[in-house]
C-alpha positions, -999 to +999 in steps of 0.1 A: -387-310-475-360-336-469-348-343-434-312-333-429-290-360-415-260-353-393-231-374-408-215-376-374-245-391-356-262-414-381-245-447-371-266-478-371-265-502-341-234-486-327-214-489-359-196-461-378-213-429-387-212-416-423-182-394-415-166-423-397-168-444-429-154-416-450-125-410-426-118-447-425-118-449-463-096-418-467-071-431-441-065-464-460-032-463-478-035-448-513-072-438-510-066-401-505-044-401-535-070-421-555-096-395-546-075-368-562-079-382-597-111-365-609-119-391-637-118-419-611-141-401-586-173-415-599-161-451-596-145-443-562-177-427-549-196-458-560-172-479-540-177-457-509-215-460-513-212-498-511-190-494-480-217-471-465-243-498-472-221-524-455-223-502-424-261-500-426-261-465-442-283-471-472-293-436-482-261-422-497-256-414-534-224-408-553-231-371-553-236-372-515-203-389-511-185-363-532-201-335-512-192-352-479-155-356-488-155-321-502-169-308-469-142-326-449-114-313-471-128-278-471-133-276-433-098-290-428-083-264-451-103-235-436-095-244-400-058-247-407-056-215-427-076-196-399-053-211-372-022-200-391-036-165-397-047-158-362-021-176-342+009-173-364+020-209-361+011-243-376-018-261-360-009-290-336-005-324-352-018-341-321-038-331-291-017-312-266-042-314-238-071-337-229-107-325-225-104-332-188-074-309-184-089-282-205-082-274-241-059-245-251-082-218-265-066-220-300-069-257-301-105-256-290-113-231-318-095-254-343-116-284-332-148-263-333-141-254-369-130-289-379-140-316-353-120-342-373-088-321-374-064-347-360-077-376-382-077-354-413-043-340-405-029-375-403-044-382-438-037-348-455-014-330-430+006-301-443+007-317-477+004-298-509-021-325-518-047-311-494-043-276-508-044-287-544-075-309-537-092-280-521-085-258-551-101-284-573-132-284-552-135-246-551 
């Protein structure tokens, strides 16, 4: 049985983790939009595999990259939908409190569901693109 790798804790020599590389790639201007074009995903995933290798992460495949991005988008959507349903308001776009001051319960739950919420919200935030992308992945 294969060993499961935590994409948040697999950095090499203090570099970026796998999720860090994905988030950095998605945050670059135009990349999130590029990812939305299904015919281009194979080429785009191959590009991300090369970027992973440049960060010492040599074990990723194109399928793994597609699954990783799908997971990020899905957890972002789910956390936002749950927050809206339970708290009746939009999730915060930036941290309201620091960990030292104590998180608001709702915000803590949001981050527990999607630890990369603030980064992903900057990339996809409240856009129809995130919803549509999630529907394509469902």
